[in-house]
C-alpha angles and dihedrals in degrees: 000000000000092000091054091048091051095055114122092220106099103206109064124145103204115193122184120202114193122186094225092278119197095201100086095272092136090057090053091050090051089053088060097045091129091059098040118080096191137345140187132194115199139127116279141175095256142287098322093046088054091049091051091050090054093048090051090052095048119109099176128103096241124047123205132163127217120181126224095260095041127091141179110253095203129047091225096055095110092040088055091050092051091046091053091052091050096043100044100032090223137151097229141022128195138164144189119287129222120211113207138194107265092223094046112032092187092061114089113212097175135008119203113201109204095195128188118330117260129165087221090064090056090052088056092047096255116133141149115284106262095227087064097042120103122178136199132226104034091204092072090058090051094049090051093048093049090052095049 
């Protein structure tokens, strides 16, 4: 939550979807009320159900998903995403993802290179890491969710 709040891009709608956690998650969310636009805490059917709930709630032009244990390493991450949409006139943007040691966030333990998009990669089960995937326009997500 802190990494989202520290982004230099000024217009972020930050939605938090909690699966009715009993571990104090709601208290943590309340501590970041200034960063969080809206949040809900209710039972769900798992990670992807929660993601779909968030997408349905979103009102922004660009949709991105960041999980509870993920963070943006740089304060200009969202600015770079917006710049890529503007510069390349594209429908989606994604990047590589760096996995770090939880006790030393500067230590990379795995680096996932997303690479260039190819339908063949999807057929083999390879796809961009969803924490780095941003999609435009939001309406297409919603149409897909409503149909499934």
